[in-house]
C-alpha positions as CSV (number, residue, x, y, z in Angstrom):
1,Q,225.8,70.0,13.8
2,G,227.2,66.5,14.3
3,L,230.8,67.8,14.3
4,K,233.3,65.0,15.0
5,T,236.8,66.0,14.0
6,H,240.1,66.6,15.8
7,G,238.5,65.0,18.9
8,W,235.7,67.7,19.0
9,K,232.0,66.8,19.1
10,T,228.9,68.9,19.5
11,N,225.6,68.6,21.3
12,T,222.5,70.5,20.1
13,I,220.3,72.0,22.8
14,D,216.8,73.1,21.9
15,I,216.0,76.7,23.1
16,T,212.3,76.6,22.3
17,Y,209.5,75.8,24.7
18,K,205.8,74.7,24.5
19,K,203.4,77.6,23.9
20,E,201.1,78.4,26.7
21,S,199.5,81.8,26.8
22,G,200.8,84.2,29.5
23,N,202.7,81.5,31.4
24,K,206.2,82.7,32.3
25,K,206.9,79.5,34.2
26,N,207.4,77.7,30.9
27,M,210.0,80.2,29.8
28,L,211.9,80.1,33.1
29,S,211.7,76.3,33.1
30,A,213.2,76.3,29.6
31,L,216.1,78.5,30.8
32,D,216.8,76.2,33.7
33,R,216.6,73.2,31.4
34,I,219.1,74.5,28.9
35,C,221.5,75.3,31.8
36,K,221.2,71.8,33.1
37,E,221.6,70.3,29.6
38,S,224.7,72.4,29.1
39,E,226.3,71.1,32.3
40,E,225.4,67.5,31.2
41,A,227.1,68.1,27.9
42,I,230.3,69.0,29.7
43,K,230.0,65.8,31.8
44,Q,229.6,63.8,28.6
45,G,232.8,65.3,27.1
46,Y,231.2,67.5,24.4
47,S,233.5,70.3,23.1
48,F,230.6,72.6,21.9
49,I,227.0,73.1,22.6
50,I,224.7,74.5,19.9
51,L,221.8,76.5,21.3
52,S,219.3,76.1,18.5
53,D,215.9,77.6,17.8
54,R,215.2,75.6,14.7
55,K,212.3,73.8,16.4
56,L,210.3,77.0,16.4
57,G,206.8,76.3,15.2
58,P,203.1,76.9,15.7
59,E,203.2,75.2,19.1
60,R,206.7,76.1,20.2
61,I,208.1,79.5,21.0
62,A,211.8,80.3,20.7
63,L,213.6,81.9,23.6
64,S,215.5,85.1,22.8
65,S,218.9,83.9,21.6
66,L,220.6,86.6,23.7
67,L,218.6,85.5,26.8
68,A,219.5,81.9,26.3
69,C,223.2,82.6,25.5
70,S,223.8,84.9,28.4
71,T,221.9,82.7,30.9
72,V,224.0,79.6,30.0
73,H,227.2,81.6,29.9
74,H,226.7,83.0,33.4
75,H,225.4,79.7,34.8
76,L,228.5,77.9,33.6
77,I,230.7,80.7,35.0
78,S,229.0,80.4,38.4
79,E,229.6,76.6,38.3
80,E,233.2,77.2,37.3
81,K,232.8,75.2,34.1
82,R,232.6,77.9,31.4
83,T,236.1,77.3,30.0
84,R,235.4,73.6,29.4
85,I,232.9,74.1,26.5
86,G,232.2,76.5,23.6
87,I,228.8,78.0,23.0
88,I,227.5,78.2,19.4
89,L,224.2,80.0,18.6
90,E,222.1,78.7,15.8
91,T,219.4,81.4,15.6
92,G,217.1,83.1,13.2
93,E,217.2,86.3,15.3
94,A,220.8,87.3,14.4
95,R,220.8,89.5,11.3
96,E,222.4,92.8,11.9
97,V,225.9,93.7,13.2
98,H,224.5,94.8,16.6
99,H,222.8,91.4,17.1
100,H,226.1,89.6,16.6
101,C,227.9,92.1,18.9
102,L,225.4,91.4,21.7
103,L,225.7,87.7,21.4
104,I,229.5,87.7,21.4
105,G,229.5,90.3,24.2
106,Y,227.4,87.9,26.3
107,G,229.5,84.8,25.7
108,A,228.8,83.3,22.2
109,D,231.9,81.7,20.7
110,A,230.3,81.3,17.2
111,I,227.0,82.2,15.5
112,N,225.1,80.5,12.7
113,P,222.5,83.1,11.5
114,Y,220.7,80.6,9.3
115,L,217.7,82.8,8.6
116,A,219.9,85.6,7.3
117,F,221.5,83.1,4.9
118,E,218.2,81.7,3.8
119,S,216.9,85.2,3.2
120,L,219.8,85.9,1.0
121,W,219.1,82.7,-1.0
122,Q,215.4,83.7,-1.4
123,A,216.3,87.2,-2.5
124,R,218.6,85.7,-5.1
125,Q,215.9,83.3,-6.3
126,D,213.4,86.3,-6.6
127,G,215.9,88.3,-8.6
128,L,216.3,91.0,-6.0
129,L,220.1,90.7,-5.8
130,D,222.9,90.5,-8.3
131,Q,223.1,87.0,-9.8
132,I,226.3,86.1,-8.1
133,S,226.7,82.6,-6.6
134,F,225.0,82.0,-3.2
135,N,228.4,81.1,-1.7
136,E,229.7,84.5,-2.7
137,M,226.7,86.2,-1.2
138,V,227.2,84.4,2.1
139,K,230.9,85.2,2.0
140,A,230.1,88.9,1.5
141,Y,227.6,88.9,4.4
142,K,230.1,87.3,6.7
143,K,232.8,89.8,5.7
144,G,230.4,92.7,6.2
145,V,229.4,91.5,9.7
146,A,233.0,90.9,10.7
147,K,234.0,94.5,9.6
148,G,231.0,95.9,11.5
149,I,232.0,94.1,14.7
150,L,235.6,95.4,14.3
151,K,234.3,98.9,14.0
152,V,232.2,98.6,17.1
153,M,235.2,97.2,19.0
154,A,237.4,100.0,17.7
155,K,234.9,102.7,19.0
156,M,235.1,101.0,22.4
157,G,238.9,100.9,22.3
158,I,239.0,97.1,22.2
159,S,241.6,95.6,19.9
160,T,240.9,91.9,20.0
161,L,237.8,89.8,19.7
162,Q,238.9,87.7,22.7
163,S,238.8,90.8,24.9
164,Y,235.3,91.7,23.6
165,K,233.8,88.2,24.0
166,G,231.9,87.9,27.2
167,A,232.9,91.4,28.3
168,Q,229.2,92.6,28.3
169,I,230.2,96.2,27.9
170,F,226.5,97.3,27.7
171,E,223.9,99.0,29.8
172,A,220.4,97.5,30.0
173,V,217.9,100.3,29.5
174,G,214.4,99.3,30.7
175,L,215.0,95.8,32.1
176,A,213.8,94.9,35.6
177,D,216.3,93.6,38.2
178,E,214.7,90.1,38.1
179,I,215.8,89.7,34.4
180,I,219.3,91.2,35.1
181,E,219.9,88.9,38.1
182,K,219.0,85.7,36.3
183,C,220.1,86.4,32.7
184,F,222.6,89.3,32.6
185,P,224.4,89.4,36.0
186,G,226.8,92.4,36.3
187,T,225.0,94.5,33.6
188,A,224.1,98.0,34.7
189,S,220.4,98.7,34.6
190,R,219.7,102.2,36.1
191,V,216.3,102.4,34.5
192,Q,213.8,99.7,35.6
193,G,211.1,98.5,33.2
194,V,210.3,95.2,31.5
195,D,209.9,92.2,33.8
196,F,209.5,88.5,32.9
197,D,205.7,88.8,32.6
198,I,206.0,91.6,30.0
199,L,208.9,89.8,28.3
200,V,206.8,86.6,27.9
201,N,203.9,88.6,26.5
202,E,206.2,90.3,23.9
203,M,207.6,87.0,22.9
204,E,204.1,85.6,22.4
205,R,203.1,88.6,20.4
206,R,206.0,88.1,18.1
207,H,205.2,84.4,17.8
208,E,201.6,85.3,16.8
209,L,202.9,87.4,14.0
210,G,204.8,84.5,12.5
211,F,202.1,81.9,13.3
212,P,198.7,83.5,13.3
213,L,196.1,81.4,15.1
214,N,193.6,81.4,12.2
215,N,196.3,80.0,9.9
216,A,198.0,77.5,12.3
217,K,196.2,74.5,10.8
218,N,197.5,75.3,7.4
219,I,201.2,75.6,8.4
């Protein structure tokens, strides 16, 4: 954050929204807001936008990083502005190779998986990992993810990351058309299923696991 070098500067966009049980309007409004803020960032001459879920808390639910990334990516494409700005994801969701592959496949230019890094740090503090330096652990994690992404690309017959980025070579299994049309245009979804109502309920369920109501006052 706060990058100001080589004429580049970044703008951080919050991808969390106020918690309100069972209300999908808040989530959809949040998606519309981040799309508008992304366009505004372009008008103000920013080089990168950082879609960040760091404001997640007892009263704020984080949008799915993939949902946010793809929605902004496709919105800017439809407005013919995508090539004018880079999209960076700052998310606690991205941990495994597949998570990174999905984000890149739906338009992410860079990813900061901060929770994965913090988990490595905590594991080292607890003596669960070899006592190498934290920087070496982060370097090893990045190298492992990079190799994993290259293996996925190789299996698809793709030789460069530029060809893979935004290519969305995936099929959505179990997503309703309303989600595909708004967030993942062009993705095949031959099996219908989860709609926005179910998606919001699932996001709230996951939020409750992290911030139980009976412990909210102590957090």
